[in-house]
Residue, then its C-alpha position, 0 to 999 in steps of 0.5 A: m836488151l833491145e833487138d836490132k830493129d829497136l835499135e833502129a827504131v830507137q835512132q829513128l825517134k831520136d831523128a823524129y825528135d830533133k827534125i819536130t824541134t827544128e819545125l817548132n822552134k820556126i815559130i815558137v821562140g825558147q820554151t826548150q824544157v816544155i817543148e821537151e816534156l810535151l814530146v816526152a809525153l806524146f811518145a809515151r802516149g800521155h795527155c798533157l795539161l798546159v799551166g801559164v798566164p795568158g799570152l805565152a803561146k800555149t794554143l799556138l804551141i799545141h797547134t804548131l805541134a799538130d801541124a809539124l806532126s801531120l795530125q788531125f787537130n781540133r780545138i775546143q774553147f771551153t766556156p761555162d755554157l759548153m754541154p758535153s754533147d757540144i764535145t762528143g757529138t750527138e744523134v739528130i734525126q734527119e729525113d731522106k728527101t727523096s723517100g721521106t723516111r727519117e732516121l738517126r745521124f750521128l754527128k761527130g764532135p770535136i773529140f774526134a782528132n788526133v789532137l785535142l786542144a781543150d783550151e781553158i778546160n777549167r772554164t766549164p762545169p765539171k759535168t762537161q769536164a767529165a765528157l772528157l774522161e772515157a775519152m782519155q783513159e779508154h780512147q772511146v766515147t759512149i753515146g746512146g748506148e753505143r761505143r765509138i772508137l777514137d782514132e789513134p793516136f789520141f792526145v788531150l792537150a788541155t790549157q789552164n790559166p792559173i790567175e783567173q779564178e772568178g767564173t772557173y771550176p778546178l779539175p777534179e782529181a780524178q781527171l787531173d790524174r788522167f794527165m800524165f804531165n802538168i807542164l808550167i809554161d813561164y814568161p820568156q827571157e829578155e832576149e827570147e821576148l825580144e825575139i818574139v817581138r820581131r817575129t810577130t811584128a814583121d811581114v813575115s810568114v813561116e810554114v811548118s813541114p809535116t815530119l811524122d804521120a799517125q802511123e809512124i807515131q804509133l810505132l814510134a810509141q811502141t818503142v818506148r814501151r820496149v825500152p829496157i829499165a834497171d830494177h833499181v831505177a823502177r824501184y826508185a820511181m816507185q819510192l819517190v812516189r810512196a813517199t808522197r802518201r802520208g800516213k802511209g808507212e815511213v815518210p819524209s817529216f815535211v810530207s807529213e807536215y805539208v802533204s794532205w794527199g799523195a800520188g797514186p800508182r798511175a804516177t809510177q807508171f808514168l814516171v816509168l814511161g816518162g823516164k823511157a821516152r826521155a832516155i831515147l830522146q837523150g839518145r840512150y837506149y836505157v833509162d837513168v835515174e836522171d830521166i826519172r828525176a827530170v820528169a818527176p815535177a811534171v808527173l808529180r805537181h798535180r798529183i800531191m795535195t799541199n795542205f793549210n800549213a803549206e799554203a801558209e809557208g808557201i810551200k808548192p808542190d813543186d817544193i815538195v818534190r825537190m825536196l823529196i829528189e834531194t832526200i830519196s837516194p835510189n838503191q844500189g841494187g844493181g845499174a843501168d848497165s848490168g842488164s838487170e831488168s824485170e819484165i813487168f817494167r818493159s811492158a808498162d802500159a799506163r794509157 
């Protein structure tokens, strides 16, 4: 069970979530689920890929979130001619005007920030996309043979437009797997769109107040990892992931028919971490099966590769996830209130 100090930290995180949501709603209209998934990933220390057509405020949402969290924010507009050194930084020779001596000096790139917005990440070639891999996984970059540690917390929030194919480079599966969530941003509802028009066409200036600093976010993220999870809930998360792997044991018939490649172990880690973060944001001190189900689409949709049969019948990864949730039932080997938990899931780390 959580200690008293942990329970207090859980309440602090719930209060912080409410405050951050209030600040975001000053600028962002609607998108309740998107904001929740973004904050779940934030407190679980995961990176996010936001996918949506142009004009849905993806960039504005990320920028506003950085302002609400009092974090250092940098934006990179990905283009076909962007080089890896444009992201990580480079070493230059500078001359001391007083002594005349020359020395190598490292100039930091935009990756040295707490929140990095990788705008239209699929518009740059794989070589430049790969410059983010080490930073996303190890929270460091290696330049000139020297490792340089990034400031914590460090989040990569990338955007991608799904309808623009010409001049784009699909992200490699290895890089997609580094993103905890793939968040879909849809068109606003009618009343929401009317409110957007009202806000953006009037002479009104709205400021966002910072709610958390970097140190507070780090402490709250540690609390998320101490939230207990029952064995049957953790096993349910694992069953969802293993059921996506065609040819690896017994899987549902629709997986064999429509899936060419399934999710790896990192997906299970992210399901558990996402479930822990969502449970706290919902005001609970334990993880329920519904928490796993709620984060499953965002965790799995970019880790399930469908085949030609699925494409021909219009079956998307989200459809596969929905059918898996409907098909697979959690084991009945103990409940969330029974106190049954495993230490390995209390300290799961999928950075």
